[in-house]
N, C-alpha and C positions, 0 to 999 in steps of 0.2 A: 650794699649797702649804698644810698650815696646822701649827698650833703649838696644839694642843687640849692636849698631853700636856706643852707647857712649861711649869715653873714658873718665877715672879718671882722675882728677886732672887738668881740662879745657885745654888740647892741644891732637893734635894727635900723641904725641909721648909717651904720657903716656896708659900703659895696661889697657882693657878693665875693666868695671865695674865688682865688684863680681855678680855670678848668682843670689846669696841670694836678691841683691839690684833691678835686673831688671828683676825679675820673676814679672808677674802681674798675677791677679787675679780680680777678678767682685769683688770690694768696697774696693779695695786697694787704688788706685792713681785718685785723680782728676785733670783733664788737664784743668790749667789754660790757654787759649787760647789769649786773648785779652784784653787790659786795654792802653787806652790813655787820657789825659787831655792836654786841649789847654792849652799854656806856662800862660796864664793870671788867670789860676784857681791852677798852680802847686804851692806849697810849701805854702798850706793850711791845710793839712792833710786830703784832700778828698781822694785823692787816698787811703792812710790807711784805712780812714773810708769806703771804696766802698770795697775793699778786706777782712777786717773782716769782716764785714755784710754778704757778700759771703759765706766766709768760715763758718761763725757762723753755716748755714744749713746743712753743709756737714757732711756725714757720714762717708766718706774715712778714711784711716791712713794719707794719706798725700796727697800736691798736688804740683804739678809740671807745673813749664813754661820753656820757650826759650827766652832766649834774644840776639837781633845781637849783636857779639864782640864786634864793634864800641861802642855800646850803655854801655860807660862807666858809665856815669852820671844813668841811668836807673837800673845799675847793682850794682850801691853802693847804692839806696836808698833800693831794695831787701833784700842786704844782712843787711841792716839797720834793715829791718824791720824782718831781723830773718832769712830769706832764704838764702839757703847755695847751692855754687856753686859744682854741683857733676863731674862735665864732659862738654863735647862738644858732640853735636850729628851730623852727619854727614860724609863727605860732599855729598850734597844731588844734582844731576844732574839736570839743569835747573833751578835752585834756585839760588834768591841773598837774600841775602849771602848763599854762599852753607852750610857753618858750624854755629850753635847756640849755644851759652853757654845754660846749663842747670842747673836749679835749684830746691831745693826741699824742702818745707816747709813739716814738721811733724805737723798735723792737730788733 
């Protein structure tokens, strides 16, 4: 997984992220692809426990995930859990939304 198209600072007008950050090798980054809870299960710490349990067994240095820019509440939760916004991926043709906010967590 590479982040060469990622820009720093959460916006396309920002410079690209440094090469030492975007360089990948086996075992460096775990890609967290999807997590969703039904509204009735939110706010109970279930998502945090799921993430913690999943990452507890990982041996990578860090985890990465992408969030839709309009998912402001979701981004707030990830920041609260220690994830750090590092930039934006995209634009991707034929993908909606075309750009995604990229978060990283050192594990």
